[in-house]
C-alpha positions as CSV (number, residue, x, y, z in Angstrom):
1,M,191.6,-78.4,193.8
2,G,194.2,-80.1,195.1
3,A,193.1,-82.9,197.0
4,A,189.5,-81.2,197.5
5,M,189.6,-81.1,193.7
6,G,191.0,-84.3,193.5
7,T,188.6,-85.9,195.4
8,G,185.3,-84.2,193.8
9,A,186.5,-85.1,190.5
10,G,186.5,-88.3,191.8
11,T,182.6,-88.5,192.2
12,G,182.2,-89.8,188.7
13,T,180.6,-93.2,189.3
14,G,183.3,-94.4,187.3
15,T,182.0,-96.3,185.2
16,G,184.0,-94.4,182.8
17,T,186.3,-97.3,181.8
18,G,183.8,-98.0,179.8
19,A,184.6,-95.2,177.6
20,G,188.2,-95.9,178.5
21,T,188.1,-98.6,176.4
22,G,187.8,-97.2,173.0
23,D,186.0,-100.0,171.2
24,D,184.3,-98.1,168.5
25,A,184.4,-100.7,166.2
26,G,181.0,-99.8,164.5
27,D,183.1,-95.8,163.4
28,S,183.0,-96.9,160.3
29,A,184.3,-93.3,159.2
30,A,187.4,-92.9,156.7
31,T,190.5,-91.7,158.6
32,P,191.9,-88.9,157.3
33,V,195.4,-88.7,156.1
34,R,198.2,-87.5,157.3
35,V,201.7,-86.1,157.1
36,R,204.4,-88.2,158.9
37,N,205.7,-86.8,161.9
38,R,209.9,-86.5,161.7
39,R,211.9,-88.3,163.6
40,G,211.9,-86.3,167.2
41,E,208.3,-85.0,166.5
42,G,206.8,-87.5,168.7
43,D,206.0,-84.6,171.2
44,R,204.1,-82.9,168.8
45,L,201.6,-86.1,168.3
46,R,201.2,-86.0,171.7
47,Q,200.0,-82.7,172.0
48,E,197.9,-83.2,169.0
49,I,196.3,-86.2,170.2
50,V,195.5,-84.4,173.6
51,T,194.1,-81.3,171.2
52,A,192.1,-83.2,169.4
53,A,190.5,-84.8,172.3
54,V,189.5,-81.5,173.8
55,A,188.1,-81.2,170.6
56,L,185.8,-84.0,170.4
57,L,184.8,-82.6,174.3
58,D,184.4,-79.1,173.4
59,E,182.0,-80.6,170.3
60,T,179.9,-82.7,171.4
61,G,179.4,-82.2,175.5
62,D,180.6,-85.6,176.4
63,E,183.5,-87.2,177.1
64,S,182.2,-90.6,176.0
65,A,183.0,-89.9,173.0
66,I,186.5,-89.3,173.9
67,T,188.0,-93.1,172.4
68,L,190.7,-94.5,171.1
69,R,189.9,-94.8,167.4
70,S,187.3,-91.4,167.6
71,V,191.0,-89.4,168.9
72,A,192.8,-91.6,165.6
73,R,190.3,-90.1,163.6
74,K,190.3,-86.9,164.3
75,V,194.6,-86.5,164.2
76,G,194.3,-89.0,161.3
77,I,196.5,-91.7,162.3
78,A,195.8,-95.5,163.1
79,A,194.4,-95.9,166.7
80,P,197.2,-98.1,167.5
81,S,199.5,-94.9,167.3
82,I,198.2,-93.7,170.0
83,Y,200.1,-96.9,172.8
84,R,203.1,-95.0,171.7
85,H,201.9,-92.1,173.7
86,F,199.4,-92.4,175.6
87,A,198.8,-96.2,177.5
88,D,195.4,-96.2,177.3
89,Q,192.1,-94.1,177.2
90,P,192.1,-92.6,180.6
91,A,195.1,-91.5,179.9
92,I,194.5,-89.1,177.4
93,M,191.4,-87.9,179.5
94,L,193.6,-87.0,182.5
95,A,196.0,-85.4,179.8
96,V,192.3,-83.8,178.7
97,V,191.9,-82.4,182.3
98,R,195.0,-81.3,183.4
99,N,195.1,-79.2,180.6
100,A,191.5,-77.5,181.5
101,F,193.2,-77.8,184.5
102,A,195.9,-75.6,183.4
103,E,193.5,-73.2,181.2
104,L,191.2,-72.7,184.2
105,D,194.7,-71.7,186.7
106,E,195.2,-69.1,183.9
107,Q,192.1,-67.7,183.8
108,L,192.1,-67.4,187.6
109,R,195.4,-65.6,187.7
110,A,194.6,-63.3,184.5
111,A,191.6,-62.6,186.9
112,V,193.7,-61.7,189.6
113,D,196.5,-59.9,187.9
114,A,194.0,-57.2,186.1
115,A,191.4,-57.0,189.6
116,D,192.3,-53.5,191.2
117,D,194.4,-54.1,194.1
118,S,192.8,-54.5,197.5
119,P,193.0,-58.4,198.6
120,R,188.6,-58.5,198.3
121,A,189.0,-57.1,194.8
122,R,191.8,-59.6,194.3
123,L,190.2,-62.5,196.2
124,T,186.7,-61.7,194.4
125,A,187.8,-61.4,191.3
126,L,189.6,-65.1,191.5
127,C,185.9,-66.2,192.7
128,E,184.1,-64.8,189.4
129,G,186.7,-65.7,186.8
130,Y,186.2,-69.3,188.2
131,L,182.2,-69.0,187.6
132,E,183.3,-67.9,184.2
133,F,185.2,-70.4,183.1
134,A,182.9,-72.9,183.9
135,E,180.3,-70.8,181.8
136,A,182.3,-71.0,178.7
137,H,183.6,-74.4,178.6
138,P,180.8,-76.4,180.4
139,G,182.1,-79.9,179.5
140,R,185.5,-79.1,180.0
141,Y,184.2,-78.1,183.6
142,R,181.8,-81.2,183.8
143,T,184.7,-83.6,182.9
144,M,187.4,-82.0,185.7
145,F,184.6,-82.1,188.1
146,G,182.2,-84.8,188.0
147,G,182.8,-86.8,184.8
148,F,182.3,-90.4,183.9
149,W,186.0,-90.9,183.0
150,M,187.0,-91.9,186.3
151,P,189.3,-94.9,185.8
152,D,189.4,-98.1,187.7
153,A,193.0,-97.6,189.7
154,D,193.8,-101.6,189.7
155,A,192.7,-101.7,185.7
156,S,194.4,-98.4,183.7
157,S,197.2,-96.7,184.1
158,V,195.8,-93.6,186.6
159,T,196.7,-93.8,189.5
160,A,195.3,-92.1,192.6
161,E,198.4,-89.9,192.8
162,D,197.4,-88.7,189.0
163,L,193.4,-87.5,190.8
164,G,194.8,-86.4,193.4
165,A,196.9,-83.8,192.2
166,L,194.6,-82.4,189.6
167,G,194.1,-78.9,190.4
168,E,196.3,-78.0,193.4
169,A,197.7,-74.7,191.9
170,S,194.1,-73.1,192.0
171,M,193.2,-74.3,194.8
172,R,196.9,-72.9,195.9
173,R,196.1,-69.6,194.3
174,L,192.7,-69.4,196.3
175,G,193.8,-70.6,199.6
176,E,196.7,-67.7,199.1
177,A,193.8,-65.1,198.3
178,L,191.6,-65.7,200.9
179,Q,195.2,-65.5,203.4
180,E,195.7,-62.1,202.1
181,C,192.4,-60.6,202.8
182,V,192.9,-62.4,206.4
183,A,196.2,-60.7,206.8
184,E,194.6,-57.2,205.4
185,G,191.5,-57.6,208.0
186,S,188.7,-57.5,205.4
187,S,188.2,-61.7,206.7
188,A,187.2,-62.5,209.5
189,S,187.9,-66.6,208.8
190,A,189.2,-68.4,210.8
191,D,190.2,-70.9,209.2
192,V,191.3,-70.5,206.1
193,A,192.5,-74.3,205.4
194,T,188.3,-75.1,205.7
195,D,186.7,-71.8,204.6
196,V,189.0,-72.1,201.1
197,V,187.0,-75.4,200.8
198,A,183.8,-74.2,201.7
199,L,184.4,-71.4,199.3
200,W,185.5,-73.6,196.7
201,L,182.6,-75.7,196.8
202,G,180.3,-73.2,197.2
203,L,181.6,-71.4,193.8
204,H,181.6,-75.6,192.3
205,G,177.5,-76.1,193.6
206,L,176.6,-72.7,192.2
207,A,178.7,-72.9,188.7
208,H,177.2,-76.1,189.1
209,Q,173.2,-75.4,188.8
210,R,173.7,-72.9,186.9
211,A,174.6,-75.4,184.3
212,V,171.9,-77.6,184.9
213,A,169.1,-75.5,186.1
214,P,169.6,-71.9,183.6
215,S,165.7,-71.4,183.4
216,F,165.9,-70.7,187.5
217,P,165.6,-67.2,188.3
218,W,169.3,-66.9,189.5
219,P,169.5,-63.9,191.8
220,P,171.6,-61.2,189.8
221,N,173.6,-61.1,193.3
222,I,174.0,-64.1,193.9
223,A,177.4,-64.9,193.3
224,E,178.6,-61.8,195.3
225,R,176.7,-63.1,198.1
226,L,178.0,-66.2,198.3
227,I,180.9,-65.7,197.4
228,G,181.3,-62.8,200.3
229,T,179.1,-65.6,202.8
230,L,181.8,-68.1,202.5
231,A,184.9,-65.8,202.6
232,H,183.9,-64.0,205.8
233,F,184.1,-61.1,203.9
234,T,184.3,-57.6,207.2
235,E,182.0,-55.2,206.8
236,G,183.2,-51.7,204.7
């Protein structure tokens, strides 16, 4: 999240530019007929493109399925029409990932709002909400943090600043929740800035391993123990 999340997303191999070419010329499926937008409805088409890309990701669980032609076909437009709204395929992927982070942050906000008033309960709910999002949206989550869509900064419209800003809101929310625990005395953290990164890394690691090793006999209280340890919760 923030610089941490942006860096986490960058753990992909960078070969995602292959997925970014959009050259699935061998695809012969017919493009559905789409009603043309009226003047001034360009924003609507832009959102339809992003929605179509998200749907492809959810359907396939594979970011390489998102190409200019596959997205255009799902929306019902000619592929060149996309260029009016997105410079290239990585720009579409950036919009997809931004949407996913916005959804994650909204889920975290809702989890905190539904929790008890104590800072410890709110931080625990926030962490549990994070794990629930990862479990409910495995394709989106994998793409957010380790997808192969990562573009070459010198060969696409996506910049290092774009990537570095991913997840800032959620990381800030997590840091504020931990700081509230420290202020209340329910966390013994002496370095919130570092401990919040450690907490996120722990959550991310658990989310990832649960996804790739579902048959592992995960202890039912593993999330609670991980959160309590990395948040430095005090007794009581």
